[in-house]
C-alpha positions, 0 to 999 in steps of 0.5 A, spaced: 118 479 693 124 474 693 131 475 690 135 468 690 142 467 689 145 461 687 151 457 683 150 457 676 156 454 674 164 455 676 165 462 677 158 464 676 152 466 680 144 465 678 140 471 680 132 470 680 128 476 681 121 474 683 115 478 680 112 484 684 105 487 683 107 493 685 109 498 680 116 500 679 119 495 685 121 490 680 124 495 675 128 498 681 131 491 682 133 490 675 136 497 674 140 495 680 143 488 677 144 492 670 149 496 674 153 490 675 159 489 670 159 482 666 152 481 667 148 476 662 141 474 662 139 466 662 133 466 658 132 458 659 132 460 667 129 466 667 134 469 671 141 473 671 148 471 671 153 475 674 160 474 676 161 469 682 168 472 684 168 476 691 168 482 687 162 480 683 158 478 690 160 485 693 157 488 687 151 484 687 149 485 694 151 492 694 147 494 688 141 491 691 142 494 698 143 501 695 136 501 692 133 501 700 128 496 698 131 490 702 134 487 708 137 481 710 132 476 712 136 470 713 144 469 711 146 462 711 151 459 716 158 457 713 165 460 712 166 467 711 164 471 705 171 471 702 172 463 703 165 462 701 164 458 694 156 457 695 152 463 696 144 463 697 142 469 700 135 471 701 132 478 701 125 480 703 122 487 700 120 492 704 114 494 700 110 498 705 115 503 705 120 503 699 125 508 698 124 511 705 131 512 707 138 514 704 142 507 705 148 505 702 154 500 703 159 506 704 155 508 710 154 501 713 162 501 712 162 507 716 157 505 721 153 512 719 146 511 720 141 512 715 138 519 713 130 519 713 129 523 707 122 525 709 124 527 716 125 534 719 133 536 718 134 530 713 138 536 708 142 538 714 144 531 716 146 530 708 150 536 708 154 534 714 155 527 711 157 530 705 162 535 708 165 529 712 167 526 705 169 532 702 174 533 708 176 526 708 178 527 701 182 533 703 179 538 698 180 545 700 175 549 705 173 553 699 171 547 695 167 544 701 163 551 701 162 551 694 160 544 693 156 544 699 152 550 696 150 546 689 148 540 693 143 544 697 140 547 691 140 541 688 136 537 694 132 543 694 130 543 687 126 537 688 128 532 694 133 529 697 136 523 692 133 516 694 136 509 692 133 506 686 131 513 683 134 514 676 140 519 677 141 521 670 135 525 668 135 529 674 142 531 674 141 533 666 135 537 668 139 541 673 145 542 670 142 544 663 137 549 667 143 552 670 146 554 663 139 555 659 135 559 665 140 562 670 145 563 664 151 561 668 158 561 666 161 554 663 166 554 669 160 555 674 156 549 671 162 544 671 163 546 678 156 544 680 156 538 676 163 536 679 159 537 686 153 533 684 157 527 682 161 527 688 154 526 692 152 520 688 159 517 687 162 518 694 156 519 699 150 515 696 155 510 693 150 510 686 154 510 680 152 515 674 151 513 667 151 517 661 150 524 661 150 526 654 144 530 654 146 536 658 146 542 655 153 545 656 155 553 657 160 555 651 166 556 654 169 563 652 176 564 650 178 570 655 184 574 655 187 576 662 187 583 665 194 586 665 197 592 668 203 596 665 209 597 669 207 604 670 200 602 672 202 597 677 207 603 680 201 608 680 197 602 684 202 601 689 204 608 690 197 609 693 198 603 698 201 603 705 203 598 710 202 590 710 197 591 704 202 594 700 207 589 702 202 583 700 201 587 693 208 587 692 209 580 693 203 578 688 206 582 683 213 580 684 212 573 685 206 571 681 203 568 688 195 567 688 192 571 694 190 565 698 198 563 697 200 569 699 196 570 706 197 563 708 205 564 708 209 562 714 215 564 717 219 558 715 217 559 707 221 565 706 228 563 705 232 570 705 239 566 703 236 563 697 232 569 695 226 564 694 219 562 697 216 555 698 209 555 696 205 549 700 199 546 698 197 551 693 192 550 688 190 543 687 194 541 693 201 542 689 208 545 692 212 549 688 218 554 689 218 561 686 223 567 687 223 572 692 225 579 689 231 583 692 227 589 692 222 586 697 227 583 702 228 589 706 221 591 707 219 584 709 225 583 714 222 589 717 215 586 717 217 580 720 221 583 726 215 587 728 211 580 727 216 577 732 215 582 737 208 581 737 208 573 737 213 574 743 208 578 747 203 573 746 207 568 748 209 572 755 201 573 756 200 565 755 197 565 748 201 565 741 199 558 738 197 558 731 193 553 727 197 547 724 194 543 718 192 536 719 195 533 725 201 536 726 199 539 732 199 532 735 205 530 732 209 536 735 205 539 741 210 545 741 210 547 734 204 551 734 207 556 739 214 556 735 216 562 731 217 558 724 210 556 724 207 563 725 203 566 719 207 572 715 201 576 715 197 575 721 191 578 724 191 584 728 187 581 733 187 574 737 181 569 736 179 564 741 178 557 739 171 555 742 173 548 743 179 549 746 178 556 749 185 557 747 187 564 744 191 565 737 192 569 731 190 566 724 192 569 718 189 576 715 183 575 711 183 575 704 177 581 703 182 586 707 187 585 701 182 585 696 179 592 699 185 595 699 187 593 692 180 595 689 181 602 693 188 603 690 186 602 683 180 607 683 185 612 687 190 611 681 185 612 676 186 606 673 180 604 668 181 597 667 178 591 672 184 590 676 184 586 682 189 582 686 189 576 681 191 582 676 198 582 679 199 575 677 197 576 670 202 582 670 207 578 673 207 572 667 206 577 661 212 581 663 216 575 664 215 573 657 216 580 655 223 580 658 224 574 654 224 568 659 222 561 657 215 559 657 217 553 661 220 557 666 214 562 667 210 555 668 213 553 673 213 559 677 206 560 676 205 552 678 201 551 672 200 543 670 198 545 663 203 549 658 196 551 655 194 555 661 201 559 661 200 560 653 194 565 654 199 570 656 202 570 649 196 573 647 197 580 651 204 581 649 207 587 646 209 583 640 201 582 638 197 587 636 200 593 640 206 592 636 204 593 629 204 600 626 197 601 623 197 604 616 193 610 619 199 612 623 203 613 616 198 618 613 
């Protein structure tokens, strides 16, 4: 099967698709051409007409190559592609093994070898390439783990997606089954959809069309769990050490748990009574207050951590992980005090590559377990967790009369509607209304 591309008119190209007797081959090529914006069909010439500018040429070649059916057999000599006005590119179909591999223009630009879909280890190589694209897009490690999980389930349900295979029906079926059969929540379904769309668009370089047939899980309106001041006091009284200090920060500043455990020494400003949150949810930075009641115990905690850091330095270790390439930019920064974690692990860890020892921040599960045990000991019947401190912080600020915009900035919400959910659990709501039964 030949696909011939010739001049049609000024600024337009004519694309002729030869008829192939093997079922599905010609249809895949036609579907690839139909993905090109601005394409038209010339009835008299029995060919497709596409834009002839550089964007149109790239779209045409990328669409055809993405099917995996073609390889260049001949490229006519002439000026570079960006200066070429006459295009006559001839392809040869690989009829003996159509759709045998995952090949796409994006991989060619990155010099990635094609992944043989039917060979052992193909899924592992696809997931490795997927994680590389996730990291290149600066997604968080938690997002990377969640997205890779859904892509693995998606691939194992049928097979690894192949070029030329219609994406929409398979995505619709998988996402709909999550809601209908697995009964997942709306947020879980949306996360799975985002992970699969990233696979097609960023890894396979396949554009996904209309997905209106998806059955979406209904997103319920849920109110946050909020503890009263007495309940918070009871929970904190059942905690001790750095776990109690972190719980006090969660309640006193509205920090998320991951934001709290990732604090570095330089993020605490005792002179201005403020805490700088770097790379919070959504990669955003913000400033929140440092409660005066926690300043003194926090200073004592940092003095103990500083002594541990000095001892690590004396023993030839003491370096900490730095984000991005800051360690290359500032070689001495990993061992400097201001870059150390506020809440480091008790034991050093050894980098398997560099063989250097250092300390990472405390694991989130340590704090979660401590809060869970304290809630049980305090006799709190609510389903309270570390995030409940953040809900209680926002609700009680609104109860104290603070402006909702101020609370929004302290919490780091992009949309005011996210912050407004706390207005539904204020004491001015149903609990502030006297029942007629009490008047009998």
